[in-house]
Structure formats: structure tokens, C-alpha cells
Steps between C-alpha positions, in 0.01 A plus 500: 500500500827439323365482148262793520676652192347237275134602532602867517697466171210319333257766614738775372512327159118475487457866605763631263358312198149601595604863533655494156194324350285778652730762353473330163120509534510870589721567193267289279197713598655804324711619784854563387799301647592819683149531646487137611839543668388823669194313636726233651740748669213723609336199670825379661632835625266522810589146592868583515435775754238305702678163527777605750241657726284193501791270569635717780826556319642855522628670192881500498699822483565564130793726414451771233720303256234224503232708327674564161583132476148403594357738245720356218407147604132584516499665160684209339261252664202692367651521148579128498145421611363712220714300251376170649134613487554611137628142426191360665276733310630359178407148633856401578445374852721200436788732406426766766517288809836332429634842400375637829666216689839592359490813719632305801791370296573849359477645857759239619723583205481874563563442872810304409631765256410813697513388861731194482226280655604137508264219420529133568455248224182353656351852524579569133342166405188588693477843331533336159219256567230775471556595132610142408181348647289727272698431187491124530 
């Protein structure tokens, strides 16, 4: 199927927004933004370890230099999620989702600055559609 990415992308959007709505609900029941984020990552952690085994894909060899970078990336992802859930808790879902969608653009920018990653104009346009679509 040549266009399998279309239903997969739509499913990802639905699941992502659903996940954030559930986190907002958790935070609205008196759970802090940190608690709601902890619940999300606690639920997802076993899936990360189980998924490769279920798919038959072996874990790659990870050099020791990988772990500090992964730790920094994981901590910043958790902190960013806490901030987004705090936005949702204050009923700013319309602000939080577009802000969250800028992470792809920021990742591309940081990749360009720190790693020298090149990006085509069509790829940049596609990345900009996410936040733009929410702001229009």
C-alpha cells in the first residue's frame, strides 16, 4: 500500500490528541500536571521495552555515549510535557496543541544549528503545516 502513511498519520493525530485530553482530565481531577505526566510515562515505559520483542526486532547495540544524551532528551521531553499539561489544566487546549506542534520545527532548527542537518523546502513546508493548521 503506497499511501499507508495517510491513515497511520491520522491515527497518530487522534491518539495524540486523545492522550492529551486524558492527561487534561487527570490534571482536572486534582492530579498535578507532574502527576498526570508521570502517569503517561509510567504507562508508556513498558510498551517501549515490549514492542521490539513483539515485532521481532532486536535491540541495536547502543554505545555508552548514547545514554547521557538519551537521559537529557528524556528529561527535557518530560519537562515539556509537564508544561503542556499545565497549559491544558488552565483550559488552554487551543494554545497547548499548536505550541506542542512547534516541537518538530524546533527540532529541525536545532538539528540544523547543532548537526548541520539539511532540509528541503518541501520538508520545511510540511513541518510548518502542523502549527499553521491549528492557528488558522
